[in-house]
C-alpha positions, -999 to +999 in steps of 0.1 A: +420+067-257+423+089-227+414+125-233+446+145-225+432+180-234+425+188-198+462+187-191+467+218-212+452+239-184+482+231-162+505+247-188+485+279-191+478+281-154+511+299-144+504+327-169+468+333-157+478+331-120+505+358-125+482+379-147+453+378-123+475+385-092+498+412-106+476+428-132+438+424-127+438+424-089+458+456-085+436+474-111+404+462-094+418+471-059+428+506-071+393+511-084+379+502-051+403+524-032+394+554-054+360+554-036+377+554-001+399+576+021+424+547+026+457+560+041+477+528+039+469+516+074+437+505+091+405+499+072+394+517+041+363+539+047+340+543+017+334+579+008+316+575-025+325+600-053+342+625-030+377+618-044+365+623-080+347+655-070+379+667-054+399+658-085+377+680-107+384+710-085+420+703-076+441+732-088+473+713-082+461+685-105+451+710-131+486+726-130+501+691-133+479+684-163+491+715-181+527+709-171+525+674-186+510+687-218+536+715-222+566+691-217+551+664-240+540+689-266+574+704-271+590+670-270+567+654-295+569+683-320+607+682-320+608+644-319+585+638-348+600+667-368+636+655-364+626+619-371+606+629-403+635+651-416+661+624-411+638+597-426+632+619-456+669+624-460+679+588-456+651+575-479+657+601-507+664+582-539+684+612-553+708+615-523+713+577-518+727+581-482+752+555-471+757+539-437+721+538-427+726+509-403+754+529-385+732+560-381+702+540-370+723+525-342+737+559-332+702+576-332+687+547-312+715+545-286+701+571-262+669+550-259+689+522-245+704+542-216+685+540-183+666+571-173+685+573-140+718+575-159+703+601-183+691+622-153+726+620-137+743+629-169+721+660-177+721+670-140+759+674-143+757+690-178+731+715-167+745+723-133+743+760-126+779+766-114+800+739-129+779+725-157+795+719-191+768+736-210+772+769-192+810+767-196+808+761-233+782+789-239+802+814-218+834+805-236+817+810-270+803+844-259+766+834-262+759+843-225+777+864-199+764+848-168+756+811-161+720+801-165+703+781-138+686+757-162+668+734-138+658+761-112+637+783-135+602+771-146+605+779-183+640+766-188+633+735-166+604+724-187+622+731-220+653+712-207+632+681-198+614+683-232+648+685-251+662+656-230+631+635-239+635+644-276+671+633-275+661+600-259+632+592-282+637+607-317+658+576-327+629+553-319+605+574-340+631+575-368+635+538-369+597+532-369+592+558-397+620+543-417+604+509-414+571+524-426+589+540-456+606+507-465+571+492-468+560+518-494+565+506-530+595+522-548+573+525-579+556+556-564+589+574-559+603+564-593+571+577-609+573+609-590+610+613-600+601+608-636+573+633-634+596+659-620+582+661-585+604+679-560+613+666-526+585+685-508+559+672-532+571+637-528+571+640-490+536+656-487+519+637-516+533+602-512+553+596-480+531+613-454+497+600-466+510+564-468+527+568-434+494+578-417+490+544-398+526+546-387+523+582-376+491+574-357+509+546-339+538+569-330+515+597-318+493+575-297+522+557-280+540+589-275+509+605-260+504+576-236+540+577-226+540+615-223+509+615-200+527+590-178+559+611-176+574+606-141+609+593-138+629+622-154+611+651-135+614+630-104+651+625-107+660+660-119+641+678-091+635+675-054+608+649-061+578+672-059+582+690-092+603+720-085+610+748-095+576+763-085+558+731-094+567+735-131+579+698-134+550+684-113+535+660-138+502+641-133+520+609-124+545+626-101+515+642-084+498+608-081+530+593-067+534+620-040+497+618-030+502+580-024+537+577-010+545+611+004+511+621+019+498+585+023+465+594+006+460+562-013+423+567-018+427+601-036+458+588-055+437+559-068+411+584-081+440+604-097+451+572-114+417+565-129+414+602-139+446+599-158+433+567-174+402+585-186+422+615-199+445+591-218+416+573-234+398+605-244+428+621-260+438+589-278+403+587-292+405+623-303+438+617-321+425+586-338+393+604-349+411+634-361+435+614-383+410+589-397+376+606-393+380+629-423+394+600-444+364+578-438+340+607-444+357+614-478+356+577-487+319+576-479+313+606-502+332+589-530 
């Protein structure tokens, strides 16, 4: 009988061709460019580690690094806090909330809207002169003069963080609810019989058993937060105004490559961002599971 196994390679060939051309090749080429001063035209001149040395002393990149962390930090704290509170309410056996499917859809809906539409929407809402937010706050008597939300560093960063929270808390809520649904109801019934209050149930049962889910949410949110680009890009002049407060690491990378045509240095920034992401993801994983393994070893 003729051996037909070799024909299987023809079926997997399209995937591998696309993967090598559009994934592996760009990554490898970017790594090579990070050691050059390539400007997009002509030949790339190898400069060794000069781009990486510049990256370590680049004050603009350092500012972009801290801007990214500020925006993501506020967003993540609010996002995970709101998601946990809502999940605790909807999973409470005493309250027996109805209409969970409806609320899940409503909470997740902002995540389905394209970022460009979100930026346009909030650009109008937060407009200094005619924005709906200032009009409402002035009519209610909370402020006397309109606030220029997107043209002051502090309010601009907080505004972007709140917009990201609005977009993503529904996703975190659904993931946490899925994790809670996997926890045996026997634990909650036993806690209810023993007279445990809601706080004790949350801290002693729900959160410890949700640790893998929370780790997943935190690492994916961290990776996404460190890659923050589209919202600051669309809400500002494209270079992180006001006063560079919305200049994130990826926005800085984008401008180095496509505004200043410094592809070599931009490639070094890309790999610097990759290293930062790996380091902080490892720290998060270690902090959440390191103590648990140490305690298990002692037992």
